[in-house]
C-alpha positions as CSV (number, residue, x, y, z in Angstrom):
1,M,7.5,-3.3,2.7
2,S,5.5,-1.8,0.0
3,S,1.9,-2.6,-0.7
4,G,1.6,-1.6,-4.4
5,K,2.4,-4.4,-6.7
6,V,3.9,-3.3,-9.9
7,S,3.2,-5.7,-12.8
8,K,6.5,-7.4,-13.8
9,K,7.7,-10.0,-16.3
10,P,7.7,-13.6,-14.9
11,S,11.2,-14.7,-14.1
12,I,13.0,-17.9,-15.0
13,L,16.2,-19.3,-13.5
14,I,18.1,-21.3,-16.1
15,V,20.8,-23.7,-14.8
16,D,23.1,-25.5,-17.2
17,D,26.8,-26.0,-17.4
18,E,26.8,-25.7,-21.2
19,K,27.1,-22.0,-22.3
20,N,25.4,-22.5,-25.6
21,Q,22.4,-24.2,-24.0
22,R,22.1,-21.3,-21.4
23,E,22.3,-18.7,-24.1
24,L,19.8,-20.5,-26.3
25,L,17.2,-20.8,-23.5
26,S,17.8,-17.3,-22.3
27,K,17.3,-15.7,-25.7
28,F,14.2,-17.8,-26.5
29,F,12.4,-17.0,-23.2
30,E,13.3,-13.3,-23.2
31,K,11.7,-13.1,-26.7
32,Q,8.6,-14.7,-25.1
33,G,8.4,-11.9,-22.6
34,Y,10.2,-13.5,-19.6
35,K,13.0,-12.2,-17.5
36,T,15.8,-14.8,-17.3
37,F,18.9,-15.4,-15.2
38,A,21.4,-18.1,-16.1
39,A,23.8,-20.0,-13.8
40,S,26.4,-22.6,-14.7
41,T,26.5,-24.4,-11.4
42,A,24.1,-25.5,-8.7
43,T,25.9,-23.4,-6.0
44,E,25.7,-20.3,-8.1
45,A,22.0,-20.9,-8.8
46,E,21.2,-21.4,-5.1
47,E,23.0,-18.2,-4.2
48,I,21.1,-16.0,-6.7
49,F,17.8,-17.7,-5.8
50,R,18.2,-16.9,-2.1
51,K,18.8,-13.2,-3.1
52,Q,15.9,-12.6,-5.4
53,G,13.7,-15.7,-6.1
54,F,12.1,-16.7,-9.4
55,D,8.8,-17.7,-10.7
56,S,10.1,-20.9,-12.3
57,A,13.3,-22.8,-13.1
58,I,14.8,-24.9,-15.9
59,I,17.5,-27.1,-14.5
60,D,20.0,-29.5,-16.1
61,L,20.2,-32.8,-14.4
62,K,24.0,-33.1,-14.6
63,L,25.8,-30.2,-13.0
64,P,29.5,-29.8,-12.0
65,D,28.9,-29.6,-8.2
66,F,25.7,-31.5,-7.5
67,D,22.8,-32.8,-9.6
68,G,19.7,-30.9,-10.6
69,I,17.3,-32.9,-8.4
70,E,19.3,-32.0,-5.3
71,L,19.3,-28.4,-6.4
72,L,15.6,-28.4,-6.9
73,R,15.1,-29.8,-3.4
74,R,17.1,-27.0,-2.0
75,L,15.3,-24.3,-4.0
76,R,11.9,-25.7,-2.9
77,S,13.1,-25.6,0.7
78,I,13.4,-21.8,0.1
79,D,10.2,-21.5,-2.0
80,P,7.8,-24.5,-1.7
81,D,5.6,-23.2,-4.5
82,L,8.5,-23.2,-7.1
83,G,7.7,-25.3,-10.2
84,A,10.6,-26.4,-12.4
85,V,11.5,-28.4,-15.5
86,I,14.5,-30.8,-15.3
87,L,16.4,-31.3,-18.6
88,T,18.8,-34.2,-19.3
89,A,20.5,-36.0,-22.0
90,Y,20.5,-39.1,-19.8
91,G,16.8,-39.7,-19.3
92,T,15.8,-42.7,-17.2
93,I,12.5,-43.7,-15.6
94,S,14.0,-43.6,-12.1
95,A,15.6,-40.2,-12.6
96,A,12.3,-38.8,-13.9
97,A,10.3,-40.3,-11.0
98,E,12.8,-38.8,-8.5
99,G,12.7,-35.4,-10.3
100,I,8.9,-35.2,-10.2
101,K,8.9,-36.3,-6.5
102,S,11.2,-33.3,-5.9
103,G,8.7,-30.9,-7.4
104,A,9.6,-30.9,-11.1
105,A,6.5,-30.2,-13.2
106,E,8.1,-32.0,-16.2
107,F,11.2,-34.1,-17.0
108,M,12.4,-33.4,-20.6
109,E,15.2,-34.9,-22.7
110,K,17.7,-32.8,-24.7
111,P,17.6,-31.6,-27.3
112,V,14.5,-30.0,-25.9
113,D,11.5,-29.0,-28.0
114,L,11.3,-25.2,-27.2
115,A,7.7,-24.8,-28.1
116,N,6.7,-27.6,-25.8
117,L,9.0,-26.3,-23.0
118,A,7.4,-22.9,-23.4
119,K,3.9,-24.4,-22.8
120,V,5.1,-26.2,-19.7
121,I,6.7,-23.1,-18.3
122,E,3.5,-21.1,-19.0
123,S,1.5,-23.7,-17.2
124,I,3.9,-23.7,-14.2
125,I,3.6,-19.9,-13.8
126,E,-0.2,-19.9,-14.2
127,K,-0.4,-22.5,-11.4
128,R,1.9,-20.4,-9.3
129,Q,-0.3,-17.3,-9.8
130,I,-3.4,-19.3,-8.8
131,I,-1.6,-20.5,-5.6
132,A,-0.5,-16.9,-4.8
133,E,-4.0,-15.6,-5.3
134,N,-5.5,-18.3,-3.1
135,K,-3.0,-17.4,-0.4
136,L,-3.9,-13.8,-0.7
137,L,-7.6,-14.5,-0.5
138,K,-7.1,-16.7,2.5
139,E,-5.1,-14.0,4.3
140,I,-7.7,-11.4,3.5
141,S,-10.6,-13.6,4.6
142,S,-8.8,-14.3,7.9
143,A,-9.0,-10.5,8.7
144,N,-12.1,-8.8,10.0
145,I,-12.7,-6.5,7.1
146,P,-15.4,-3.9,7.8
147,A,-18.0,-3.0,5.1
148,D,-16.6,0.5,4.6
149,I,-13.3,-0.9,3.1
150,V,-13.5,-1.7,-0.6
151,A,-10.8,-3.9,-2.1
152,E,-11.6,-4.7,-5.7
153,S,-8.3,-3.5,-7.0
154,P,-5.1,-5.6,-6.9
155,Q,-3.4,-2.8,-4.9
156,M,-6.0,-2.9,-2.1
157,K,-6.1,-6.7,-2.0
158,E,-2.3,-6.7,-1.4
159,I,-2.7,-4.0,1.3
160,L,-5.3,-6.2,3.1
161,S,-3.0,-9.2,2.8
162,I,-0.2,-7.2,4.5
163,V,-2.7,-6.1,7.2
164,A,-3.6,-9.7,7.9
165,R,0.1,-10.6,8.4
166,V,1.1,-7.5,10.3
167,A,-1.9,-7.1,12.6
168,P,-1.1,-9.9,15.1
169,T,2.4,-8.5,15.7
170,D,3.4,-5.3,17.6
171,A,5.5,-4.0,14.7
172,T,5.3,-0.2,14.1
173,V,3.6,0.6,10.8
174,L,4.0,3.7,8.7
175,I,1.0,4.3,6.3
176,T,1.6,6.8,3.5
177,G,-0.7,8.1,0.8
178,E,-2.5,11.3,-0.3
179,S,-5.1,12.9,1.9
180,G,-8.5,11.1,1.8
181,T,-7.1,7.7,0.7
182,G,-8.3,6.0,3.9
183,K,-5.1,5.8,6.0
184,E,-7.0,5.9,9.3
185,L,-9.3,3.1,8.1
186,I,-6.3,0.9,7.5
187,A,-4.8,1.8,10.9
188,R,-8.1,0.9,12.6
189,L,-8.2,-2.4,10.7
190,I,-4.7,-3.3,11.9
191,H,-5.8,-2.6,15.5
192,Q,-9.1,-4.5,15.1
193,N,-7.2,-7.6,14.0
194,S,-4.5,-7.4,16.6
195,K,-4.3,-8.9,20.1
196,R,-5.0,-5.3,21.3
197,A,-8.4,-5.2,19.7
198,Q,-10.3,-5.1,23.0
199,R,-8.2,-2.1,24.2
200,T,-8.3,1.5,23.1
201,F,-7.5,2.9,19.7
202,V,-6.4,6.5,20.2
203,P,-6.1,8.6,17.0
204,I,-4.3,12.0,17.1
205,N,-4.0,14.4,14.2
206,C,-0.5,15.9,14.6
207,A,-1.4,18.6,12.0
208,A,-4.5,19.8,13.8
209,I,-2.9,20.5,17.2
210,P,-0.9,23.7,17.6
211,E,2.9,23.2,18.0
212,T,2.8,24.6,21.5
213,L,0.2,22.0,22.6
214,I,1.2,18.8,20.9
215,E,3.8,17.8,23.5
216,S,1.3,18.1,26.4
217,E,-1.4,16.4,24.3
218,L,0.8,13.3,23.7
219,F,2.7,13.1,27.1
220,G,0.4,14.9,29.5
221,Y,1.6,17.2,32.2
222,E,1.9,17.7,36.0
223,P,0.4,20.5,38.1
224,G,2.5,23.7,37.6
225,A,4.2,22.5,34.4
226,F,3.1,25.8,32.8
227,T,0.7,28.6,33.5
228,G,-2.8,27.3,34.0
229,A,-1.7,23.7,34.7
230,R,-3.6,23.2,38.0
231,K,-3.9,19.5,38.0
232,R,-2.3,16.4,36.4
233,Q,-3.4,15.8,32.8
234,I,-3.1,12.3,31.3
235,G,-1.7,12.3,27.7
236,K,-2.8,10.3,24.7
237,L,0.1,7.8,25.2
238,E,-1.2,6.9,28.6
239,L,-4.8,6.7,27.4
240,A,-3.7,4.2,24.8
241,D,-2.0,1.9,27.3
242,G,-2.5,-1.7,26.2
243,G,-3.9,-0.5,22.9
244,T,-2.8,1.4,19.8
245,I,-2.0,5.0,19.2
246,F,-2.4,6.4,15.7
247,L,-0.2,9.4,14.9
248,D,-1.8,10.9,11.8
249,E,0.2,13.5,9.8
250,I,3.4,12.4,11.7
251,G,5.4,14.7,9.3
252,D,4.0,17.7,11.1
253,L,5.5,16.8,14.5
254,P,8.1,19.4,15.7
255,L,11.7,18.0,15.9
256,L,11.7,18.3,19.7
257,V,8.6,16.1,20.0
258,Q,10.1,13.7,17.4
259,A,13.0,13.2,19.7
260,K,10.7,12.3,22.6
261,I,8.6,9.9,20.5
262,L,11.9,8.2,19.5
263,R,12.9,7.8,23.1
264,F,9.5,6.4,24.0
265,L,9.8,3.8,21.1
266,E,13.2,2.8,22.4
267,D,12.3,2.1,26.0
268,G,8.5,2.3,26.3
269,Q,8.6,5.2,28.8
270,F,8.3,9.0,28.9
271,F,8.0,11.9,31.3
272,R,4.9,14.1,31.6
273,L,5.6,17.8,31.2
274,G,7.0,19.0,34.5
275,G,7.3,15.4,35.7
276,T,10.3,13.8,37.4
277,Q,9.0,10.2,37.4
278,P,9.1,8.1,34.2
279,V,5.7,6.8,33.0
280,K,5.8,3.3,31.4
281,T,3.1,2.2,28.9
282,D,2.5,-0.7,26.6
283,V,1.4,1.0,23.3
284,R,1.6,0.0,19.7
285,V,2.4,2.9,17.4
286,I,0.9,3.3,13.9
287,S,1.7,6.5,12.1
288,A,0.6,8.1,8.8
289,T,1.5,10.9,6.5
290,N,0.6,12.4,3.2
291,R,3.9,14.1,2.9
292,D,7.1,12.8,1.2
293,I,8.8,11.9,4.5
294,K,12.0,10.6,2.8
295,S,12.6,14.0,1.3
296,M,11.9,15.5,4.8
297,V,14.6,13.3,6.2
298,S,17.1,14.4,3.6
299,E,16.2,18.0,4.2
300,G,16.6,17.7,8.0
301,K,12.9,18.3,8.7
302,F,12.3,14.7,10.1
303,R,14.6,12.6,12.2
304,E,16.2,9.8,10.2
305,D,16.4,7.5,13.3
306,L,12.7,8.1,14.1
307,Y,11.8,7.4,10.4
308,Y,13.4,4.0,10.6
309,R,11.8,3.1,13.9
310,L,8.3,4.1,12.5
311,N,8.9,2.4,9.1
312,V,9.4,-1.2,10.2
313,I,6.3,-2.0,8.0
314,H,5.4,0.4,5.3
315,I,2.0,0.4,3.7
316,H,1.4,2.8,0.8
317,I,-2.2,3.5,-0.2
318,P,-2.4,4.5,-3.9
319,P,-4.7,7.5,-4.8
320,L,-8.2,6.7,-5.9
321,R,-7.5,7.6,-9.5
322,E,-5.1,4.7,-9.7
323,R,-7.7,2.2,-8.4
324,K,-10.4,2.3,-10.9
325,E,-12.0,-0.9,-9.7
326,D,-12.4,0.5,-6.2
327,L,-13.6,3.8,-7.6
328,V,-16.6,2.4,-9.4
329,V,-17.6,0.1,-6.4
330,L,-17.2,3.0,-3.9
331,A,-19.3,5.4,-6.1
332,E,-22.2,2.9,-6.3
333,K,-21.9,2.1,-2.6
334,Y,-22.1,5.7,-1.6
335,L,-25.0,6.3,-4.0
336,K,-27.1,3.5,-2.3
337,Q,-26.1,4.8,1.2
338,F,-27.0,8.4,0.6
339,A,-30.2,7.6,-1.4
340,R,-31.4,5.6,1.6
341,K,-30.3,8.3,4.0
342,H,-32.0,11.1,2.2
343,G,-35.0,9.1,1.0
344,K,-34.3,9.6,-2.7
345,P,-35.5,7.0,-5.2
346,I,-32.2,7.1,-7.2
347,K,-31.3,3.9,-9.1
348,G,-27.8,4.7,-10.4
349,F,-25.6,6.8,-12.7
350,T,-26.1,7.7,-16.3
351,P,-23.3,6.3,-18.6
352,E,-22.0,9.9,-19.0
353,A,-21.9,10.4,-15.2
354,K,-20.0,7.1,-14.8
355,D,-17.6,8.2,-17.5
356,R,-16.9,11.5,-15.6
357,I,-16.4,9.5,-12.3
358,L,-13.8,7.4,-14.0
359,R,-12.0,10.2,-15.7
360,Y,-12.0,12.8,-13.0
361,P,-8.7,12.7,-11.0
362,W,-10.3,13.0,-7.5
363,P,-7.5,15.0,-5.8
364,G,-9.4,14.7,-2.5
365,N,-9.7,10.9,-3.0
366,I,-12.3,9.0,-1.1
367,R,-13.4,11.9,1.0
368,E,-14.1,14.0,-2.1
369,L,-15.9,11.2,-3.8
370,R,-18.1,10.6,-0.8
371,N,-19.0,14.3,-0.5
372,T,-19.6,14.6,-4.3
373,I,-21.9,11.6,-4.3
374,E,-23.9,12.9,-1.3
375,R,-24.3,16.3,-2.9
376,A,-25.3,14.7,-6.2
377,V,-28.0,12.6,-4.5
378,I,-29.4,15.6,-2.6
379,L,-29.5,17.8,-5.8
380,S,-30.7,15.1,-8.2
381,R,-34.3,15.3,-9.5
382,R,-34.1,12.1,-11.5
383,E,-33.8,8.4,-11.1
384,F,-30.3,8.4,-12.4
385,I,-27.5,10.8,-11.5
386,Q,-26.7,13.1,-14.4
387,K,-23.2,14.0,-15.5
388,E,-23.7,17.7,-14.6
389,L,-23.7,16.7,-10.9
390,I,-20.2,15.0,-11.2
391,P,-17.1,17.2,-11.6
392,S,-15.8,17.5,-15.1
393,P,-12.3,16.1,-15.8
394,H,-9.7,18.9,-16.1
395,H,-8.7,17.7,-19.6
396,D,-9.3,15.0,-22.1
397,Y,-6.9,12.2,-21.3
398,A,-6.6,11.0,-25.0
399,P,-2.9,11.3,-25.7
400,T,-3.4,12.2,-29.4
401,T,-5.1,15.5,-28.6
402,Y,-2.2,17.0,-26.6
403,E,1.3,18.2,-27.1
404,E,3.7,17.4,-24.3
405,S,4.1,21.1,-23.5
406,E,0.4,21.3,-22.8
407,L,0.4,18.5,-20.2
408,K,0.3,19.6,-16.6
409,T,1.8,18.1,-13.4
410,L,-0.5,16.7,-10.8
411,A,0.6,19.6,-8.5
412,E,-0.6,22.1,-11.1
413,V,-3.9,20.3,-11.5
414,E,-4.4,20.2,-7.8
415,R,-3.5,23.9,-7.4
416,E,-6.0,24.9,-10.1
417,Y,-8.8,22.8,-8.6
418,I,-8.2,24.2,-5.1
419,I,-8.5,27.7,-6.6
420,K,-11.8,26.7,-8.2
421,V,-13.2,25.3,-5.0
422,L,-12.2,28.4,-3.0
423,E,-13.9,30.6,-5.6
424,Y,-17.0,28.4,-5.4
425,C,-16.9,28.8,-1.6
426,N,-16.2,32.6,-1.8
427,G,-12.9,32.1,0.0
428,N,-14.3,30.1,2.9
429,Q,-11.4,27.8,3.7
430,S,-13.5,25.6,6.1
431,E,-16.1,25.0,3.5
432,A,-13.5,24.4,0.8
433,A,-11.7,21.9,3.0
434,R,-15.0,20.0,3.6
435,I,-15.7,19.8,-0.2
436,L,-12.1,18.7,-0.9
437,G,-12.2,16.1,1.9
438,L,-9.2,17.7,3.6
439,H,-8.6,18.8,7.2
440,R,-8.5,22.6,7.3
441,N,-4.9,22.6,8.5
442,T,-3.9,20.4,5.6
443,L,-5.7,22.8,3.2
444,R,-3.8,25.7,4.7
445,N,-0.5,23.8,4.2
446,K,-1.3,23.3,0.6
447,L,-2.3,27.0,0.2
448,K,1.1,27.9,1.6
449,E,2.8,25.3,-0.6
450,Y,1.2,26.7,-3.8
451,G,1.7,30.4,-2.8
452,L,-2.0,31.0,-2.3
453,L,-1.8,32.2,1.3
């Protein structure tokens, strides 16, 4: 399941046994910006509706197999919010009443007035969108959303809606997104709204633990399992018993450990290093990565069977640069927070500073924004943050000022910015990682990826 909603054309199912009528309606509504699908029978219409669903329907009353009112009843049993128009050349009061009772928004006689039909369809879809938004808000309000999660953008609202539906279950969740987008925040939110909320949430950063130690960190060990193992050590999976374990940067797990995690997910038990007795725990697993894990699967770097076990529910968090509504609110929130923390009488940003905030790509996402705003608050001598305290965009985004050959990929932009930050920090990787909002190991991985190490 994906979280990011891509804007799409509203869709209409057109059901009529007359070919000319189907083609007329399809062409008319496609010109109006709708996506249409035409069916000649009620059976065909029901089959396609079960496969993909539609935002509205235009249904002829008289169909070869069964009538349009019965078809509408069946479609609404699949999607109770479906609004439809029933068309007929045999309009009667009783048929109209029956059609409206079945959920038809309108009952219209042929030959239909296309302009009037278009207004009715537009009204149906607007009503459907309102119903969907209300459901979304109800789902979000049912979740215990902490103040540090900002969801002004449609993408984040959809993510919180998924969280509200997924949290009460024990389904495994895979959270993807760039570094600094707030993957752990979402993992904690799922835990806090689950039946395990009163038990332990155990985060473990798989990239921060050396490969030789990750297995013992997860599974624990028995005395004598290796040199220096003098007593039994409980692993993170046991510590999380009854609660949730969050495997951050799951893509960095060695293949051997991946196999053991898969075995644990299959039967709920594992062996400590050097142990002969299985240990059984009741743990929900949430994992996250900033890497392209599908590509890793195809390259043989990540087990396909484990990927599918972890990816029962998939939540993708878009980067901050794609969530402008969240970006502005977060910047103002951090400004108030750090002005209070550091005792600075700062009231806001200048228009030029706000413009830079909106145009800068924020490769370090929320972590980088947070660090940038705190630094700006500390260094500011005025009531409003000036543009000089906000990073300058790498280029002007106006499309008319650039040839295609001059445009850069996101990876190129990120590489250049990492170089600049390292130069600023005189090569100090720990300091550069802090400014970028990255874990030091993640920065080292990027340095290797870009041939800088």
